[in-house]
C-alpha positions as a LaTeX table, in Angstrom:
\begin{tabular}{lrrr}
\hline
Residue & $x$ (\AA) & $y$ (\AA) & $z$ (\AA) \\
\hline
Unk1 & 0.00 & 0.16 & $-0.40$ \\
Unk2 & 3.13 & 2.14 & 1.03 \\
Unk3 & 3.95 & 1.73 & $-2.45$ \\
Unk4 & 1.70 & 2.70 & $-4.26$ \\
Unk5 & 0.98 & 5.47 & $-2.79$ \\
Unk6 & 4.82 & 6.62 & $-3.11$ \\
Unk7 & 4.67 & 5.71 & $-7.00$ \\
Unk8 & 1.41 & 7.44 & $-7.35$ \\
Unk9 & 3.27 & 10.31 & $-5.57$ \\
Unk10 & 6.18 & 10.39 & $-8.14$ \\
Unk11 & 3.78 & 10.09 & $-11.67$ \\
Unk12 & 2.55 & 12.64 & $-10.50$ \\
Unk13 & 5.70 & 14.93 & $-8.96$ \\
Unk14 & 7.27 & 13.85 & $-12.43$ \\
Unk15 & 4.82 & 13.53 & $-15.70$ \\
Unk16 & 2.84 & 16.91 & $-15.10$ \\
Unk17 & 0.24 & 18.13 & $-17.44$ \\
Unk18 & 0.93 & 21.51 & $-19.44$ \\
Unk19 & $-0.91$ & 24.07 & $-17.79$ \\
Unk20 & $-1.29$ & 26.25 & $-20.47$ \\
Unk21 & $-1.10$ & 28.95 & $-17.80$ \\
Unk22 & 0.49 & 32.64 & $-18.51$ \\
Unk23 & 3.19 & 33.93 & $-15.90$ \\
Unk24 & 4.09 & 37.32 & $-15.59$ \\
Unk25 & 6.46 & 39.25 & $-14.54$ \\
Unk26 & 5.53 & 40.69 & $-11.22$ \\
Unk27 & 4.70 & 36.70 & $-10.52$ \\
Unk28 & 8.68 & 35.75 & $-11.87$ \\
Unk29 & 10.28 & 38.72 & $-9.42$ \\
Unk30 & 7.51 & 37.01 & $-6.30$ \\
Unk31 & 9.14 & 33.64 & $-6.91$ \\
Unk32 & 12.18 & 35.61 & $-7.05$ \\
Unk33 & 11.95 & 37.55 & $-4.40$ \\
Unk34 & 10.90 & 34.13 & $-2.01$ \\
Unk35 & 13.85 & 32.57 & $-2.81$ \\
Unk36 & 16.23 & 35.13 & $-2.97$ \\
Unk37 & 14.92 & 35.88 & 0.81 \\
Unk38 & 15.39 & 32.32 & 1.96 \\
Unk39 & 19.08 & 32.50 & 0.91 \\
Unk40 & 19.40 & 35.95 & 2.55 \\
Unk41 & 16.95 & 34.18 & 5.94 \\
Unk42 & 19.35 & 31.41 & 5.83 \\
Unk43 & 23.10 & 32.73 & 6.06 \\
Unk44 & 21.32 & 35.26 & 8.79 \\
Unk45 & 19.93 & 31.69 & 10.77 \\
Unk46 & 24.64 & 31.33 & 9.70 \\
Unk47 & 25.45 & 33.76 & 10.88 \\
Unk48 & 23.63 & 34.50 & 14.05 \\
Unk49 & 23.87 & 30.15 & 15.57 \\
Unk50 & 27.86 & 29.28 & 13.79 \\
Unk51 & 29.57 & 30.09 & 17.41 \\
Unk52 & 27.33 & 27.36 & 18.83 \\
Unk53 & 28.03 & 25.23 & 15.86 \\
Unk54 & 31.27 & 25.75 & 16.10 \\
Unk55 & 31.87 & 24.94 & 19.31 \\
Unk56 & 29.82 & 21.52 & 19.11 \\
Unk57 & 31.95 & 19.68 & 16.32 \\
Unk58 & 34.52 & 21.64 & 18.63 \\
Unk59 & 33.20 & 19.11 & 21.48 \\
Unk60 & 32.88 & 16.86 & 19.43 \\
Unk61 & 36.15 & 16.35 & 17.28 \\
Unk62 & 37.55 & 16.35 & 21.56 \\
Unk63 & 35.48 & 13.67 & 22.72 \\
Unk64 & 36.60 & 11.45 & 19.35 \\
Unk65 & 40.06 & 12.40 & 20.21 \\
Unk66 & 39.66 & 10.85 & 23.79 \\
Unk67 & 38.02 & 8.21 & 23.57 \\
Unk68 & 41.72 & 7.29 & 20.45 \\
\hline
\end{tabular}
């Protein structure tokens, strides 16, 4: 049953029917802004949390070297 649902989902995603829709410049600009905002948001998140991530990785590295 799960395989059938997965297969149906794959078929729907990778074999779409033609939409015959018009995308004007405003729509493309909005999509571009959403993508750019996501990238900038991720960069800001990394900037604010980098010290914690770096400390975690250093502690894991030290712990792994102490075991050996």
